[in-house]
N, C-alpha and C positions, 0 to 999 in steps of 0.2 A: 481506418487501418485494422488489420487483423490483430487480435489481442496477443496471440503467440509471437507474432513478429515484434510487437512492442516490448514484450517481455524478453525476447532474445536481445534486443537493443539495450535494455536495462541491465541484463546479465553482464554485459561487457564493462559496466561501471560499478558493479557491486564487488567490494573487496572482501577478503576472507574474514575480517572482523566486523563487518556490517551486520546489523540485525535487520531482518526483513519480516514484517508483520503483514501477512496476507489473508484475505478472506475469500470464501466460496469459490466460484469457478476460477478466479484468478489464482487462488491458492493451489488448486489442483493442477492448473497449467504450470505454475511456478515450480511446484514440487517435481514435475517431470522435466522441466527445462533446466532447473538449477537446484538439484537436491543438495542440501547442506544442513549441517547441524544447527546453524544459527537462524534457521527459518522458524519463526514463532507461528505456530498453527492456531489461529483463533477462530476457525469455523465453529459454528455452534453458538457464537456470541454475536449474532447479527447486529451491526451498528456499533460494536465496541472496538473495532480495530484501532480507531483513532485514540480512544481512551487507553487501550493497552499499549499502543505505541508511545503515547505521552509518558506513561509510567516507566517504560523501558528507557526512553530518552533521558528522563530526569535521573534515573538510577545509573545510567551508563553514559556520562557526558563525554567520554573520550571515544565513543563509537557513534557512527552514523546510524540512525534508525530510519528505515524506509518503510512506509506504510503503503501497502497495495490494497486500496479500498475499492468498494463498488459504489455506484451512485445510489442504488436502493439502500445499501447498507448505511451509507453516510446520512441519508435522509432520516434514518431512525435515530440519529444521535447528533443533530446539527449543533447542539449546545457544546459539544466537545471542541468545536472550532474556537469558540470564545475562551474556553479553558486553556487550550493549547496556546492561543495568542497571548493570554495573560501570563502564562508560565514562560513563554518565549524561548524554548529550547533551540539553540543554534544548530543542533545536530539532528533535527527532525525534518524529514522530507515526506510529504503526504501526496501520494499519487492516487487520483480518483479515476477509475476506469469507467467511462460513461457509455452505456449501451441502451439506456432507457427501459430496461426490463429487470425483473428479478429472475435471472437466468436459471439458476439451479432449482428454482421453485416453479418451473413450468413456463418461464419467459412471460410472466404477466407484466403488463406495463406498470412503471412506477408513476406516482402522482406527479403532475406538472412536468412530465419528462421533456417537453419542448420549451419550458420556461425557466427551469432552475439553472442558475449560473453560479457554480461552486467557486469559481475564481473571484467573482465579486463578493460573494458571501464571506469567503476567507479574508479578503482584504478589509471588508467592513468590520470583521471581528478583530482585526489587528495582525494578521499574518504579515510577515515582512515583504513577501512577494508571491505572486501567482502567475501562472501561464497556462494557456490551453494549446493543445496540439491536435491537429486533425489529420496530419500526414506523417508517415514514418520518416520521410526524409528530413522534415523539420525537427522531429524528435531526435534523430541521430545527430543532427548538426548542433543541437543545443544542450543535450543532456549533461555532458561533462561540465559545461559552464554553470549550469543550474546547481549541480551537486557541489560545486566549489564555493557557492555562496553560503552565507549564514542563514539558517532557518529561523523560524519555521517557514517553509515554502509549501504551497499547494500547487500541484501540477494536474490539470484535467486532461485526460487522454480520451478522445472519442474513438471507440472501438466497436468492432463487430466480432462475433465468434470466429476463431481461426480453427486450427486443428484441435479437436476435442481430446482431452486426456482423461484417463480413468479417474473416477471419483472414489477414492479409497477412504470412506468414512470411518471404517474400523481403525485404521492406522491413525488418522488425525485426532480421534477421540481417545486414543490409548494412553495409558500411563507410560508406556515405552517412549512415545513421541515426546512427552513432556520431560522425561528423564534425560533423553538425548539433548534436548535444548538446554536444560538446566546445567548439565555437565559441561557442555561446550561453553556456555556463558561464564561459568565459574573457573574454567581451566585454561581459557585462552585470553590472556590479557591483550588489550588493544595495542597496536603498534604506533 
């Protein structure tokens, strides 16, 4: 499925108080599709979306935390899956967008791209549940039910590039972006 179509599907389920932690091309797409103050911009920390998401989930137990990770990014920090499972935050939902390449870095193939099974790895580490989606229709049918479950949950989404959105590195690395997130997090209590 096209990544932008998958993100449009997820947008329908993200409420105003949810924290979304996104990385790399998924981040740039998400910023264009759903610009919001509670988007945590973690590009520049390849592999750390899951760790940042865990910290945010533990510090904000009354908010859902949705991590929009990449397959290449998660491969750089697989140990975080065990740490997340051990902490067992019920409000953490880990989406891994699988395209088999480091897209923003020239689309170089990731190691073992046809062998890595993130769903099995997550379950082996102790996540409560995992599921893989290869079609938009299945994702649309199941996403609300998945987000109603207790986490941590890992959702693997097989994607290919869709519409390309601008890569605004200056903004995502800016003090302004961090201040906007910090202000939103501290001023809008969860409902």
